[in-house]
C-alpha positions as CSV (number, residue, x, y, z in Angstrom):
1,M,-6.2,13.5,34.5
2,R,-6.4,11.7,31.3
3,T,-10.1,11.2,31.9
4,A,-10.5,14.9,32.7
5,A,-8.9,15.9,29.4
6,V,-10.8,13.0,27.5
7,H,-14.2,14.2,28.9
8,A,-13.0,17.7,27.9
9,A,-12.2,16.8,24.5
10,A,-15.5,15.1,24.1
11,G,-17.4,18.0,24.9
12,S,-15.5,20.0,21.9
13,L,-16.7,16.7,19.9
14,L,-19.8,16.7,20.8
15,L,-20.2,20.5,19.9
16,T,-18.6,19.8,16.3
17,T,-21.4,17.1,16.0
18,L,-24.0,19.4,16.9
19,A,-22.7,22.2,14.9
20,A,-23.8,20.3,11.7
21,A,-27.5,20.0,12.8
22,P,-29.9,22.4,11.1
23,A,-30.2,25.8,12.0
24,G,-32.4,26.2,15.0
25,G,-29.6,24.6,17.5
26,A,-31.8,21.2,17.5
27,P,-29.4,18.1,16.3
28,H,-30.4,16.4,13.3
29,P,-33.4,14.5,14.1
30,P,-32.3,11.0,13.2
31,A,-29.3,11.7,15.4
32,A,-31.4,12.9,18.2
33,A,-33.7,9.8,18.0
34,A,-30.2,7.8,18.5
35,G,-30.1,8.9,21.9
36,A,-28.3,12.0,23.7
37,A,-26.7,9.8,26.0
38,E,-25.0,7.2,23.3
39,L,-24.5,10.6,21.1
40,R,-22.3,12.0,24.0
41,G,-21.0,8.6,24.8
42,T,-19.5,8.2,21.8
43,A,-17.8,11.6,21.7
44,V,-16.4,10.5,25.0
45,A,-14.9,7.1,23.5
46,A,-13.8,9.0,20.2
47,A,-11.7,11.5,22.3
48,R,-10.4,8.8,24.4
49,A,-9.3,6.9,21.4
50,A,-7.6,9.7,19.9
51,D,-5.6,9.9,22.7
52,E,-4.6,6.4,22.9
53,G,-4.4,5.5,19.1
54,I,-3.6,2.0,18.2
55,D,-0.7,0.1,19.0
56,F,0.1,-1.6,15.8
57,G,2.4,-4.9,15.6
58,P,2.3,-8.6,14.5
59,C,-1.4,-10.1,13.9
60,P,-2.6,-12.7,15.8
61,G,-1.6,-16.3,15.0
62,G,-4.3,-18.2,13.2
63,Q,-5.2,-15.4,11.0
64,E,-3.1,-16.3,8.0
65,L,-2.3,-12.5,7.1
66,P,1.3,-11.8,6.0
67,G,4.1,-10.0,7.7
68,T,2.8,-6.8,5.8
69,V,-0.1,-6.5,7.4
70,R,0.0,-5.2,10.9
71,C,-2.8,-5.7,13.6
72,G,-3.8,-4.1,16.8
73,T,-7.0,-3.5,19.2
74,L,-8.9,-0.7,19.8
75,R,-11.3,-0.6,22.9
76,V,-14.9,0.7,22.4
77,P,-17.9,0.9,25.0
78,L,-20.1,-2.0,25.1
79,D,-22.9,0.3,25.8
80,Y,-22.3,3.8,24.3
81,A,-24.6,5.3,27.0
82,R,-22.0,4.1,29.7
83,P,-18.6,4.9,28.2
84,D,-16.7,4.6,31.1
85,G,-18.3,1.4,32.0
86,R,-17.2,-2.2,30.2
87,R,-15.3,-2.0,27.3
88,I,-14.7,-4.4,24.5
89,E,-11.7,-5.1,22.0
90,L,-12.2,-4.8,18.3
91,T,-9.1,-6.1,16.3
92,V,-7.7,-3.9,13.6
93,S,-5.4,-4.4,10.5
94,R,-3.6,-2.0,8.5
95,V,-1.1,-1.9,5.5
96,R,0.5,1.7,5.1
97,A,0.2,3.5,2.1
98,T,2.9,2.8,-0.3
99,G,3.3,6.3,-1.4
100,K,4.4,5.0,-5.0
101,D,2.8,5.6,-8.2
102,P,2.3,2.1,-9.9
103,D,3.0,3.3,-13.3
104,N,6.0,5.3,-12.3
105,D,8.3,4.1,-9.2
106,R,10.0,7.4,-9.4
107,R,6.8,9.4,-8.8
108,K,5.9,9.8,-5.1
109,V,2.1,9.9,-4.3
110,P,0.8,12.1,-1.5
111,R,-0.9,10.2,1.3
112,Q,-4.5,10.9,1.9
113,G,-5.0,9.1,5.0
114,A,-6.8,5.7,6.0
115,L,-9.5,4.1,4.0
116,V,-11.5,1.9,6.4
117,H,-13.5,-1.0,4.7
118,N,-16.4,-3.1,5.9
119,P,-17.3,-6.3,3.6
120,G,-20.9,-6.9,4.9
121,G,-22.4,-9.5,6.6
122,P,-23.6,-8.7,9.3
123,G,-20.8,-11.1,10.5
124,A,-18.2,-10.6,8.0
125,D,-14.6,-10.3,8.9
126,G,-12.5,-7.2,7.4
127,L,-9.1,-7.9,8.6
128,Y,-8.2,-9.3,5.0
129,F,-9.1,-6.1,3.3
130,P,-5.4,-4.6,3.3
131,M,-4.1,-7.3,1.4
132,T,-6.0,-6.0,-1.7
133,G,-3.4,-3.3,-2.3
134,V,-1.3,-5.9,-4.1
135,L,-3.9,-6.3,-6.5
136,P,-3.5,-4.5,-9.9
137,E,-7.1,-2.7,-9.4
138,W,-6.1,-1.5,-5.9
139,K,-2.6,-0.3,-6.3
140,R,-3.3,3.4,-7.2
141,V,-5.6,3.3,-4.2
142,A,-3.1,1.7,-2.0
143,A,-0.3,4.2,-3.0
144,A,-2.5,7.0,-1.4
145,Y,-4.4,5.4,1.3
146,D,-3.5,3.5,4.5
147,L,-6.0,0.3,3.9
148,V,-7.5,-0.6,7.2
149,G,-10.0,-3.5,8.1
150,Y,-11.2,-4.9,11.3
151,A,-13.5,-7.3,12.8
152,P,-16.7,-5.4,14.0
153,R,-17.9,-6.5,17.4
154,G,-18.9,-9.8,17.9
155,V,-16.7,-11.0,14.9
156,G,-13.7,-13.2,15.1
157,R,-11.7,-11.9,18.3
158,S,-13.6,-8.9,18.6
159,A,-15.6,-9.6,21.8
160,P,-17.1,-12.7,19.8
161,L,-20.5,-14.0,19.8
162,S,-21.6,-17.7,19.7
163,C,-25.3,-19.1,20.0
164,T,-24.7,-22.8,19.7
165,D,-22.3,-25.4,20.0
166,P,-20.0,-24.9,16.5
167,G,-19.7,-28.6,16.5
168,T,-23.0,-29.6,15.8
169,F,-24.0,-26.0,13.8
170,A,-23.0,-27.5,10.5
171,E,-23.9,-30.7,10.4
172,G,-25.2,-32.5,7.4
173,P,-27.0,-33.8,5.3
174,A,-29.7,-31.1,5.6
175,E,-33.5,-31.2,3.9
176,A,-34.5,-28.2,1.6
177,P,-38.6,-28.7,0.6
178,V,-39.8,-26.2,-1.5
179,H,-43.1,-27.0,-0.1
180,P,-42.3,-27.6,3.6
181,S,-44.9,-29.9,5.4
182,P,-46.7,-28.7,8.5
183,A,-44.5,-31.0,10.8
184,Y,-41.1,-29.8,9.2
185,K,-42.6,-26.3,9.8
186,R,-43.2,-27.2,13.4
187,E,-39.8,-28.4,13.7
188,R,-38.0,-25.3,12.1
189,V,-39.9,-23.4,14.6
190,A,-38.8,-25.4,17.6
191,R,-35.1,-25.1,16.1
192,A,-35.6,-21.2,15.8
193,K,-36.8,-20.6,19.2
194,A,-33.8,-23.0,20.6
195,Y,-31.3,-20.7,18.7
196,A,-32.8,-17.5,20.0
197,R,-32.5,-19.1,23.6
198,G,-28.9,-20.1,23.0
199,C,-28.2,-16.7,22.3
200,A,-29.8,-14.9,25.3
201,E,-28.0,-18.0,27.5
202,R,-24.6,-17.4,26.2
203,A,-24.4,-13.7,25.6
204,G,-26.4,-12.3,28.5
205,D,-27.2,-8.9,28.8
206,A,-24.3,-8.1,26.3
207,L,-26.6,-9.4,23.6
208,R,-28.7,-6.2,23.3
209,H,-25.5,-4.0,22.2
210,Y,-24.4,-5.9,18.9
211,H,-26.5,-3.9,16.5
212,S,-26.0,-1.2,13.8
213,L,-26.2,1.9,15.4
214,N,-23.5,0.6,17.9
215,N,-21.5,-0.5,14.5
216,A,-21.5,3.0,13.3
217,R,-20.5,4.5,16.8
218,D,-17.5,2.1,16.8
219,L,-16.5,3.2,13.2
220,D,-16.5,6.7,14.7
221,V,-14.3,5.8,17.4
222,L,-12.1,3.8,14.9
223,R,-11.8,7.1,12.8
224,A,-10.6,9.0,15.8
225,A,-8.0,6.3,16.8
226,L,-6.6,6.2,13.4
227,G,-6.0,10.3,13.9
228,E,-8.4,11.1,10.9
229,N,-10.7,14.2,11.6
230,R,-12.7,12.8,8.7
231,L,-13.6,9.4,7.8
232,T,-12.7,7.8,4.1
233,F,-15.0,4.9,4.3
234,F,-15.7,1.9,2.1
235,G,-18.6,-0.2,2.8
236,A,-19.9,-3.3,1.0
237,S,-23.5,-4.9,1.2
238,Y,-24.5,-4.6,4.9
239,G,-21.3,-2.1,5.3
240,T,-23.3,0.3,3.2
241,Y,-26.3,0.4,5.9
242,F,-24.3,1.3,8.8
243,G,-22.2,3.4,6.4
244,A,-25.2,5.3,5.9
245,L,-26.4,5.1,9.5
246,Y,-22.6,6.9,10.1
247,A,-23.4,9.6,7.6
248,T,-26.7,10.5,9.2
249,M,-25.4,10.5,12.5
250,F,-21.9,12.2,12.2
251,P,-22.3,14.0,8.8
252,S,-19.4,16.6,9.7
253,H,-17.1,13.7,10.2
254,V,-17.5,12.2,6.8
255,R,-14.5,12.8,3.8
256,R,-15.3,10.3,1.3
257,M,-17.9,7.2,1.4
258,V,-18.2,4.4,-1.1
259,F,-21.3,2.3,-0.9
260,D,-20.8,-0.8,-3.0
261,S,-24.2,-3.1,-3.3
262,A,-26.4,-1.1,-1.3
263,V,-29.0,-2.3,1.3
264,D,-32.4,-0.5,1.4
265,P,-32.2,1.7,4.2
266,A,-35.7,2.5,4.5
267,P,-36.8,2.1,8.2
268,Q,-39.8,-0.2,7.3
269,E,-37.5,-2.4,5.2
270,I,-35.2,-3.1,8.1
271,W,-35.0,-6.3,8.3
272,Y,-37.9,-8.3,7.5
273,R,-39.0,-6.9,4.3
274,N,-35.5,-6.5,3.1
275,N,-35.2,-10.4,3.4
276,L,-38.7,-10.8,1.5
277,D,-37.2,-8.7,-1.2
278,Q,-33.8,-10.6,-1.4
279,S,-35.9,-13.9,-1.9
280,A,-37.8,-12.7,-4.7
281,A,-34.4,-11.2,-6.4
282,F,-32.6,-14.3,-6.0
283,E,-35.2,-16.3,-8.2
284,D,-33.9,-13.9,-10.8
285,R,-30.5,-14.6,-10.5
286,W,-31.3,-18.5,-10.3
287,A,-32.9,-17.9,-13.5
288,D,-30.1,-15.9,-14.9
289,F,-27.8,-19.1,-14.1
290,R,-30.2,-21.6,-15.7
291,A,-30.2,-19.7,-18.6
292,W,-26.5,-19.5,-19.1
293,V,-26.1,-23.3,-18.2
294,A,-28.6,-23.9,-21.2
295,R,-26.7,-21.7,-23.3
296,H,-23.7,-24.2,-22.9
297,D,-25.4,-27.4,-23.0
298,D,-22.9,-28.4,-25.4
299,V,-20.5,-28.4,-22.4
300,Y,-22.5,-29.3,-19.4
301,G,-25.2,-31.5,-20.9
302,L,-27.9,-30.4,-18.5
303,G,-30.2,-29.4,-21.1
304,G,-30.6,-26.7,-23.8
305,T,-33.5,-24.6,-21.8
306,A,-33.7,-23.0,-18.4
307,R,-36.6,-25.4,-17.6
308,K,-34.5,-28.2,-18.5
309,V,-31.7,-27.2,-16.3
310,Q,-34.3,-26.7,-13.2
311,D,-35.3,-30.5,-14.0
312,A,-31.7,-31.3,-14.0
313,Y,-31.4,-29.6,-10.6
314,D,-34.4,-31.2,-9.3
315,R,-33.4,-34.7,-10.3
316,A,-30.0,-34.2,-8.3
317,S,-31.7,-32.8,-5.3
318,A,-34.2,-35.6,-5.0
319,R,-31.4,-38.2,-5.5
320,L,-29.5,-36.5,-2.8
321,A,-32.7,-36.7,-0.7
322,E,-32.8,-40.6,-0.8
323,E,-28.5,-40.9,-0.5
324,P,-26.6,-37.8,0.6
325,A,-23.4,-37.3,-1.6
326,G,-20.4,-38.7,0.6
327,G,-22.8,-39.2,3.6
328,R,-22.8,-35.2,4.1
329,V,-24.3,-33.6,1.3
330,G,-28.2,-33.4,1.0
331,P,-30.7,-31.3,-0.7
332,G,-29.7,-28.3,2.0
333,Q,-26.3,-28.4,1.2
334,L,-27.0,-28.3,-2.8
335,Q,-29.2,-25.2,-2.4
336,A,-26.6,-23.5,-0.4
337,A,-23.7,-24.2,-2.7
338,F,-26.2,-23.1,-6.0
339,L,-27.2,-19.8,-3.7
340,R,-23.7,-18.7,-3.8
341,A,-23.8,-19.0,-7.7
342,G,-26.4,-16.2,-7.4
343,Y,-24.2,-13.9,-5.5
344,Y,-21.1,-14.4,-8.2
345,D,-20.9,-15.1,-11.6
346,D,-17.5,-16.6,-11.5
347,H,-18.9,-19.4,-9.5
348,W,-21.1,-20.6,-12.1
349,P,-18.9,-22.8,-14.4
350,H,-17.8,-24.6,-10.9
351,R,-21.3,-25.3,-10.2
352,A,-22.7,-26.2,-13.6
353,H,-19.6,-28.6,-13.5
354,A,-20.4,-30.2,-10.4
355,L,-24.2,-30.7,-11.3
356,S,-23.3,-32.3,-14.6
357,A,-20.6,-34.5,-12.6
358,Y,-23.1,-35.7,-10.1
359,L,-25.7,-36.7,-12.6
360,K,-23.2,-38.8,-14.5
361,G,-22.1,-40.6,-11.7
362,D,-19.1,-38.4,-10.3
363,P,-20.4,-36.9,-7.0
364,G,-16.4,-35.5,-6.1
365,P,-16.7,-31.9,-7.5
366,L,-20.2,-31.5,-5.7
367,V,-19.1,-33.1,-2.2
368,E,-16.1,-30.5,-2.7
369,Q,-18.1,-27.8,-3.4
370,A,-21.0,-28.2,-1.1
371,Q,-19.9,-30.2,2.1
372,A,-19.5,-28.0,5.5
373,Y,-16.0,-28.5,6.5
374,P,-15.5,-29.0,10.2
375,Q,-12.6,-26.7,10.5
376,A,-14.6,-24.0,9.6
377,A,-17.5,-24.7,11.8
378,A,-16.7,-22.5,14.5
379,E,-15.9,-19.3,12.0
380,A,-19.6,-20.2,10.2
381,E,-21.4,-20.4,13.6
382,N,-19.7,-17.0,14.8
383,A,-20.6,-15.3,11.6
384,R,-24.2,-16.4,11.9
385,A,-24.8,-15.4,15.5
386,V,-23.5,-11.9,14.7
387,Y,-25.8,-11.9,11.3
388,L,-28.8,-12.6,13.7
389,A,-27.7,-10.6,17.0
390,V,-27.7,-7.5,14.5
391,E,-30.2,-8.0,12.3
392,C,-32.7,-9.1,15.2
393,N,-31.4,-6.3,17.5
394,D,-31.7,-3.8,14.5
395,G,-35.8,-3.3,14.4
396,P,-39.4,-4.9,14.6
397,W,-39.8,-8.5,13.4
398,P,-43.4,-10.2,13.4
399,T,-43.4,-12.3,16.5
400,D,-46.5,-14.5,15.0
401,W,-45.4,-17.4,12.8
402,A,-48.7,-17.1,11.4
403,V,-47.4,-13.9,9.4
404,W,-44.2,-15.3,8.3
405,D,-46.0,-18.6,6.9
406,R,-48.4,-16.4,5.1
407,D,-46.2,-14.4,3.6
408,N,-43.5,-16.6,2.5
409,T,-45.9,-19.3,1.4
410,R,-47.6,-16.6,-0.9
411,L,-43.8,-15.4,-2.0
412,A,-42.7,-19.1,-2.7
413,R,-45.4,-19.6,-5.4
414,R,-43.2,-17.2,-7.4
415,A,-39.8,-17.4,-6.1
416,P,-39.4,-20.8,-4.7
417,F,-35.4,-21.1,-4.9
418,E,-34.3,-19.2,-2.0
419,T,-37.5,-18.3,0.1
420,W,-38.0,-21.0,2.7
421,A,-34.2,-21.3,3.2
422,N,-34.1,-17.6,4.0
423,V,-37.0,-18.1,6.3
424,W,-35.2,-20.6,8.5
425,T,-31.8,-18.6,8.5
426,N,-34.1,-15.3,9.9
427,L,-37.0,-17.0,12.2
428,P,-35.0,-16.8,15.5
429,C,-35.6,-13.2,15.3
430,A,-39.5,-13.9,15.8
431,Y,-38.4,-15.1,19.1
432,W,-35.6,-13.0,20.1
433,R,-34.9,-12.3,23.8
434,A,-33.1,-8.8,23.6
435,P,-34.8,-5.6,22.8
436,R,-35.1,-4.1,19.5
437,Q,-33.8,-0.8,18.1
438,R,-35.7,1.7,16.3
439,P,-34.3,2.1,12.8
440,L,-32.9,5.5,11.9
441,D,-34.5,7.6,8.8
442,V,-31.3,7.5,7.0
443,R,-31.2,10.9,5.2
444,A,-29.2,13.9,4.3
445,G,-30.3,17.0,2.8
446,S,-28.3,19.4,0.5
447,G,-24.9,20.4,1.7
448,E,-24.9,18.3,4.8
449,L,-22.5,15.8,3.4
450,P,-19.6,15.8,0.7
451,P,-20.2,14.0,-2.4
452,T,-20.7,10.4,-1.7
453,L,-20.9,7.2,-4.4
454,I,-22.8,4.4,-4.8
455,L,-22.0,1.6,-7.1
456,A,-24.7,-1.1,-7.5
457,A,-25.2,-4.2,-9.9
458,E,-28.7,-3.9,-12.0
459,R,-29.5,-7.6,-11.2
460,D,-27.7,-8.0,-7.7
461,A,-29.9,-10.3,-5.8
462,A,-28.5,-10.1,-2.1
463,T,-29.2,-6.3,-2.3
464,P,-31.5,-5.7,-5.1
465,Y,-31.3,-2.6,-7.2
466,D,-33.9,-0.9,-5.4
467,G,-32.0,-0.4,-2.5
468,A,-29.4,1.5,-4.3
469,L,-31.9,3.7,-5.8
470,E,-33.6,4.4,-2.3
471,L,-30.0,5.2,-0.9
472,H,-29.2,7.8,-3.5
473,R,-32.7,9.2,-3.2
474,R,-31.9,9.8,0.4
475,L,-28.4,11.1,0.4
476,A,-28.4,14.4,-1.3
477,G,-25.2,14.9,-3.3
478,S,-24.5,11.3,-3.8
479,A,-23.7,9.8,-7.3
480,L,-24.9,6.4,-8.3
481,V,-23.0,4.2,-10.7
482,T,-24.9,1.2,-12.2
483,E,-23.4,-1.7,-13.9
484,R,-26.3,-2.5,-16.2
485,D,-27.5,-5.8,-17.0
486,A,-25.1,-7.4,-14.3
487,G,-25.9,-9.2,-11.2
488,S,-22.6,-9.8,-9.0
489,H,-22.8,-8.9,-5.5
490,G,-20.0,-6.4,-4.9
491,I,-18.4,-4.7,-8.0
492,A,-15.7,-2.5,-6.6
493,G,-12.3,-3.8,-7.6
494,G,-13.7,-6.4,-9.9
495,P,-13.3,-7.2,-13.8
496,N,-15.4,-3.8,-14.6
497,A,-12.8,-1.2,-15.8
498,C,-15.7,1.4,-16.1
499,V,-17.0,0.8,-12.4
500,N,-13.1,0.9,-11.2
501,G,-12.5,4.1,-13.0
502,H,-15.4,5.9,-11.3
503,L,-14.1,4.2,-8.0
504,E,-10.4,5.2,-8.6
505,A,-11.5,9.0,-9.2
506,Y,-13.6,9.5,-6.7
507,L,-11.3,8.1,-3.8
508,L,-8.3,9.7,-5.5
509,T,-9.6,13.0,-6.4
510,G,-13.1,13.1,-5.1
511,R,-14.6,13.6,-8.3
512,V,-18.3,12.0,-8.9
513,P,-19.7,11.5,-12.4
514,G,-22.7,13.7,-11.9
515,R,-25.7,12.3,-10.3
516,R,-26.1,9.0,-12.6
517,A,-23.7,7.0,-14.6
518,S,-23.8,3.7,-16.3
519,C,-21.2,0.9,-17.1
520,A,-21.6,-1.9,-19.6
521,P,-21.8,-5.4,-17.8
522,R,-18.5,-7.7,-17.3
523,P,-18.1,-10.1,-19.7
524,E,-20.1,-13.8,-19.1
525,P,-18.1,-16.3,-17.4
526,E,-16.5,-19.1,-19.5
527,P,-17.9,-22.5,-19.4
528,R,-15.5,-24.8,-18.1
529,T,-15.0,-28.8,-18.4
530,A,-13.3,-31.0,-15.9
531,D,-9.4,-31.7,-16.5
532,R,-8.9,-35.1,-15.2
533,R,-5.0,-34.7,-15.3
534,A,-4.9,-31.5,-12.8
535,G,-8.3,-32.4,-11.0
536,K,-9.5,-29.0,-12.1
537,V,-11.9,-27.2,-14.1
538,R,-10.5,-25.6,-17.2
539,P,-11.8,-23.6,-20.1
540,A,-13.8,-25.4,-22.8
541,V,-12.6,-25.4,-26.2
């Protein structure tokens, strides 16, 4: 009886989706390209989820979530073309709207529904998002919205993916040659082939179903399970991409959408060219970091110019190649640690202190910051498996190593810092054994969507600013807020009050600042020195 009701409701939902199509009765071309069977399957799954809901209770052990956060599971089809076939469970977390004005306890705030978040990746776990409601920057939003996070398919407890033994995943020390030899390249090609083979063998036929189109469909099923007629969504980094897919596939289901640090959604960019663009952008961020360290040579003693800071880094890398710090930190771990400084300005003082201390004979801070921790190996291996499954499945990749070698050898001449590390991360996609999806043409014409909000830092390297401009062009009615001359990745709810003001105004009232607005950059981080008494770093005075 429930099945019949679900399929009847699904027909209604399908008609609602098609009603948002352009005149003439045909569905929006990108939605049609996504497959009529999957479209109907999503409607079936959403109707079933609306009927079943989510039974929230205590969160699973090991998540380290406070008792105020409640968790439940959502069942979604593995294959949306077969909605009555195998289903997988996604873990969902929630904190209810407080309903209290943080500035006036006596004033009640009307609930506006659920705000669903995805932190990116692919492969990042969003279960911790509801905890942000206690932060000052989020209290007004938390008063009006249930804060909802979830682990996307493949992540954590949500039908987890694994491609190799976590115990051997993050073994160190590792090399990081700026000019890799032919022998080293052959070794990395062999490792990429083995990794791709491991993914196929461990996941089997299910591997083909871990991709961004299904992440967007899962999001619509989650919307229905939460009892929301229209979705309010906050996606960061990769979350902006499948959020944009969602807006293209289900425009009538959108209430409000925030795209923080936007991926370039152009089909030809998914994902090989996006990674080339990222490697080029990280060279600029690496230069930003070195210039900052040079301005604080009195604190760190790494040189008064960016070139001298580079020389200091190169000396450390060469020394680590001869004798890894702590037996586990080699040039590869050094590069990975300093790559994170390209994501977030607040890492700069810690990384600069660690490099300075290491070159002065104290490897402790560097080992602490750069080593891989065995207890986190399973989580890191799972995150990489999901990252590669999604990106490799999402679109075409060159299958000839000669193309990768040509493009990245050329790029590395002007952007050596991240180029080859990025290649080794993504190279399994050249030898992937699951079928590829065809990227959708993300697009919304005038009046097809309510206003949406795009947030971007002008010097962001992980998602270069051109991606925000492209998304802005493709979504009619979108507003773009730019943090000028700044490069931290993910700017919503951070230290920039101007950015947060636009975010709050949009989520609480739906108001956007016209087509474009800009904010002055956040302050640069303060340099820090070692505090031997506390074993920490402290502000320099």
